[in-house]
N, C-alpha and C positions, 0 to 999 in steps of 0.2 A: 826507295821510296817510302817502303816501309817504314822507316823507321823516319821521315816525316812526318807519315802521318802519328804515329805512336806521338811522338813529342808532340805535337800540334793539340792531339785529345788530351795528353796530359797536362799542359800550358790551359788549356782551356775548363777540364776540370778543376786545377789549383786555383783559376780565375774564379770560378764558379762559387768554388767551396769557400773563397775571400769574400766572395759579393755575399755568399749568401748568407756571413757571419758576420759581417758590419750591418748588413739589410734588421741581421736580428736584433744586434747590437741597437740599434737607432728603434727598434720599438721597445726593447726593454728599455731605454732611456726614456722615448714620450711615454713609455706606458708609467714608470718612477715618477714622472712630475705630475701626471695627472692625481696618481694617488697622493702626492700631496699636496697637490692644492685644494685636491676631493677634503683629507680630513683634516685640512687650513677654513677651510669651509662649514667642516662640521664644530671648526674650534667656537664656539657662540657659546654666552651667557642663557640659558635656560630657566625660567622664572614660572614656578607654578604657586598662584592663590589664591586665601581662602578668608573666609569670614568667619570670625566665633563670638558667641556671646555668653554671656556670664552676669547673673545676679548673686552675690553671697551678702548675707550680715558683717559687719568690721564690729568686733567689741571688746574691751579693755578696761580694766578697772585697778586701781591703785588701792591701797590700803594705809592707817594712819593710824600713829597713836594706838600702839601694842593693838593693831589691827583690829579696833574698836571703830576706828571710819573710815571709811569708803568713800572712792571719788569714781566715776561712771566716765564711759565716752562711749558711742555707738552712733554707726551708719547705714545705713543701702550705700551697695557700693554698686553700680550698674557697668557692666564692663563691653564694651564693644573692638575688638581688636582685630585688625586683619597679617595673616600670616604668609611668611614668604618662603619657600624652598628654592635653590637655585645653583643650579653649577656651572662652573666655570671651563666649561671646556678649551678655552684659551691652553688652560695647561693638562691637557692631557697630553701623554707622550708615548711614540711609537716609533719604533724600529723596520726599517722598510731595510729587507735582506734579500738585493737584487739575483744574486747567482739562486737563491731556491726559488724566488715569488712570492716570498712571505713578506704579509705585514704582521708584526707581531704590536700592540697595545701592552704596552708597559705598565700606565698609567692612570688610574682614572681617578681625577679631583676624588675630595666628597661632598658632600652636600654642603651645605651650608643656610640655618636659620634663621630667620628675622621674625620678632616677634613685634607691634607694636599694635601698644593697647591703648585706648581713649578711657581713660576714669574719668568717672561725672558720680559725687558724693550727691546723697538726698536724706530727708531725714536726718540732719544731724541734732546729736544731741552729746552735752558734753559738761563735767563741771566745772568750777572754777579752777579745783588743785590738779584736775588731770583733761588739761585742752587736748584737740589735734594737735601735731607738728609736721615738720619735714620730715623727723625719723618714722610716722605713721606712712606715711605717703611711699615712701622707700619699701618699706613694710608690707603694705598691701599690694606695691608693686611687682614687690619679689612671689609673694605669693599668687597671684596671679600669674606671673608668667611660669610657676611650675606647674597652677594648676594647668596651664593653657598646650604648654608641653606635655604636658599627659593625653590631655584631649587629642592635638594634632599627630602623638604617634599612634593611636587609634584610627583615624581619623582616614580617610581616599585621598587626601593630600599627597600622601606620604607613596604611596601607589599609581597617582598621577606622577607627582614627578620625575620616579625611578624610569614608567614606561614612556615618557617622554626622551628622556635620555637613555633607553634604548630601541627608542627610537632613529635617530641619531646614531647612533653605533651602527643601525642595521642599514643605515646608508651606507658605510664603508665595508660592507657585507657583502651588497649587492656588487658593486663597483668593485670588489678583490675577485669575489665569482664569478664575474664575468671577461673579464681579464684571463681567466686561469689562474689566477693568482690565490694564494693561500690567506687565511682570516686567522689570527689565535690572541688570544690572551694569557700572557704571560707563557708557561710552557701548557697551555690548554688549547688547543686547534679546535675553529669553530668550523663542522664540516656540515652544518647544515640551519635552516634560517630557525627553526626550535630552538637551539641549544643555545642561543643569545637570552631563551626566557627561561630555561630550566633555574632551578635557585641553586646547582653547582657552580654556574658559572658564574652565577650576580658576586662579583667583588666586594667584598667586605664594606668598603666603604659607601654601596649602594645599599647594606642593608641597616637603612636608618634606622630605628626604633633601638634605642640605647647603645648606640655604638660610639665608641671615646673619640673616635675623628667626628662625630660631629658638629660643625662649627656655629657658634651659636654671638646673635650678635645683642 
């Protein structure tokens, strides 16, 4: 009789063990699916816009006949530009380690900058032998875009766009943390919310000013 009881208890223990493993496995699969879905939801295009205005004078002169004669052209240039900084988070790459309950962000796409200047010319003065042409417009446009780029780098547009990106990454952190999982960027573990906003965490692709990965349109 004792043997029967022992066998029955053994069978019950084995059954409970496998049922527990199966339930844990089902929970793990459910959590993994939930994480994948949340990461996919984060994968959207984040766009931050800003408006800029500039006014400057363009002047050019050409000399003829052994520099005796010269021909000048001059114009007042007024610029109203819209700048957009965007992150395409559909390109974010992650790795989910089920056995370690860890989500690793392996790649964050660099920001993309788009500058759309509206250029207007006033008080145009030009001599017959030195008139405005398409080459001048291209030269002016290039000068404007370089100047705007420097201004944008120093503006709050960059900070705002980075903060919006960090907000999206924060959603992933909250979910992983609530499920008892670990979030890390490459080999750096995100142990608490404040880690996301430390300079040591911020990926190079998010450090926009002077970034060689910065993509401009």
